[in-house]
C-alpha positions as CSV (number, residue, x, y, z in Angstrom):
1,M,-3.8,21.8,13.6
2,R,-2.8,18.3,12.2
3,V,-1.0,17.9,8.6
4,L,-1.0,14.0,7.1
5,V,2.1,14.6,5.0
6,Q,2.5,12.1,1.8
7,R,5.5,12.1,-0.3
8,A,4.2,11.6,-4.0
9,V,5.2,11.0,-7.2
10,D,1.8,12.2,-8.3
11,A,-1.6,13.1,-6.9
12,K,-4.8,14.1,-7.6
13,V,-8.3,15.5,-6.5
14,V,-11.6,15.0,-8.5
15,V,-14.8,16.6,-7.3
16,D,-18.0,16.1,-9.4
17,G,-16.0,14.6,-12.2
18,K,-13.8,17.6,-12.6
19,E,-10.5,17.6,-11.5
20,T,-9.5,20.3,-9.1
21,G,-6.0,20.2,-8.2
22,S,-3.0,17.8,-9.3
23,I,1.0,17.4,-8.6
24,D,3.8,15.7,-9.7
25,N,6.4,15.0,-7.6
26,G,6.0,16.7,-4.5
27,L,3.7,16.4,-1.2
28,M,0.1,15.2,-0.9
29,I,-1.3,16.5,2.2
30,L,-4.3,16.3,4.5
31,V,-5.1,19.0,6.8
32,G,-7.2,19.5,9.9
33,F,-8.0,22.0,12.1
34,T,-9.1,21.9,16.0
35,D,-10.0,24.6,18.3
36,G,-7.4,26.9,19.3
37,D,-5.7,26.8,15.9
38,N,-4.6,30.2,14.7
39,E,-2.5,32.2,12.5
40,K,0.6,31.2,14.8
41,T,-0.3,27.5,14.4
42,I,-0.5,27.8,10.6
43,D,2.9,29.6,10.5
44,Y,4.4,26.7,12.7
45,L,3.1,24.0,10.1
46,V,3.7,25.7,6.9
47,N,7.6,25.7,7.9
48,K,7.5,22.4,8.9
49,V,6.0,21.3,5.8
50,I,7.9,23.1,3.3
51,N,11.2,22.3,5.2
52,L,10.4,18.6,6.0
53,R,13.7,16.8,4.7
54,I,11.7,13.7,3.3
55,F,13.1,13.5,-0.2
56,P,16.4,11.2,-1.0
57,D,19.6,13.2,-1.6
58,E,22.2,11.8,-4.4
59,N,23.2,9.2,-1.6
60,N,19.4,8.3,-1.4
61,V,19.1,9.4,2.1
62,M,15.9,11.4,2.9
63,N,17.8,14.6,3.3
64,K,16.0,17.0,0.9
65,S,12.8,19.2,1.4
66,V,9.8,19.5,-1.2
67,L,11.8,23.1,-1.8
68,D,15.0,21.4,-2.6
69,V,13.4,19.2,-5.0
70,G,11.6,22.0,-6.8
71,G,8.0,19.9,-5.8
72,S,4.8,21.0,-5.3
73,I,2.0,20.4,-2.9
74,L,-1.5,19.3,-3.3
75,S,-3.4,20.3,-0.1
76,V,-6.8,18.6,0.9
77,S,-9.0,19.5,3.8
78,Q,-9.8,16.2,6.0
79,F,-11.8,16.9,9.3
80,T,-11.6,12.8,9.8
81,L,-7.9,13.6,10.9
82,Y,-9.6,14.3,14.3
83,A,-12.0,11.1,14.4
84,D,-12.0,9.4,18.0
85,T,-13.0,6.0,17.7
86,R,-12.2,5.2,21.6
87,K,-15.6,4.5,22.3
88,G,-17.7,2.5,20.0
89,N,-17.1,2.0,16.2
90,R,-18.7,5.1,15.1
91,P,-16.2,7.5,14.8
92,S,-16.7,11.1,16.9
93,Y,-15.3,14.5,15.3
94,V,-16.4,16.4,18.2
95,K,-12.7,17.8,18.2
96,A,-12.7,18.8,14.4
97,L,-13.2,22.7,13.9
98,G,-16.5,23.5,12.6
99,G,-16.8,24.3,8.9
100,T,-16.8,28.3,8.8
101,E,-13.9,28.7,11.1
102,A,-11.9,25.7,9.8
103,S,-12.6,26.8,6.0
104,K,-11.1,30.3,6.9
105,L,-8.1,28.7,8.5
106,Y,-7.5,26.3,5.3
107,D,-7.6,29.1,3.2
108,L,-5.1,30.6,5.0
109,F,-2.6,28.1,5.5
110,N,-2.9,27.5,1.7
111,K,-2.3,31.2,1.1
112,K,1.0,31.2,3.4
113,L,2.2,27.8,1.7
114,G,1.7,29.3,-1.7
115,E,4.1,32.3,-0.7
116,H,7.0,29.4,-0.7
117,I,5.6,26.7,-3.6
118,H,3.1,26.0,-5.9
119,V,0.0,24.7,-4.2
120,E,-3.0,22.9,-5.8
121,T,-6.0,22.1,-3.4
122,G,-9.2,20.5,-3.3
123,I,-12.5,21.7,-2.4
124,F,-13.2,22.4,1.1
125,G,-16.2,20.4,2.2
126,A,-16.5,18.6,-1.1
127,D,-16.9,14.7,-1.5
128,M,-13.6,14.4,-3.0
129,E,-11.8,11.3,-4.8
130,V,-8.1,12.0,-4.1
131,T,-5.5,9.5,-6.1
132,L,-1.9,9.4,-4.9
133,T,1.1,7.4,-5.7
134,N,2.8,7.5,-2.7
135,M,7.0,7.2,-2.8
136,G,8.6,5.3,-0.2
137,P,5.8,4.7,1.0
138,T,6.6,8.1,3.1
139,T,3.6,9.0,5.3
140,I,4.2,11.4,8.4
141,M,2.0,13.0,10.8
142,L,2.5,16.7,11.9
143,E,0.9,18.6,14.8
144,K,0.6,21.6,16.6
């Protein structure tokens, strides 16, 4: 499982001209799954995401989590996090988990995140327009 975490001033997802999720002040995360990912993997990364200390404290040091600052999360499914470009110029996605299994894990991941913090989402498998104002910029890849 891979989660690309971006500290965001604001972020939103639009599908077919309709906004499906948006946040102000929080994390915009891209989430991808691979073979072997399970509930234990999800629990580990939920804990990592909500406790990742990448927001500034009173001394402008990245020392606070999204929970500490009262932020929220925009979660977007992203199978292309498992792109392999070592051979040629056309990415291979064979390491990305298939849609049916990945969709179930994505729903479980968002449900577990939602037990701790407000979560907005895109639509799994849809073509999405994702807009974000990255604060910092701060972008961190988490993997389990």
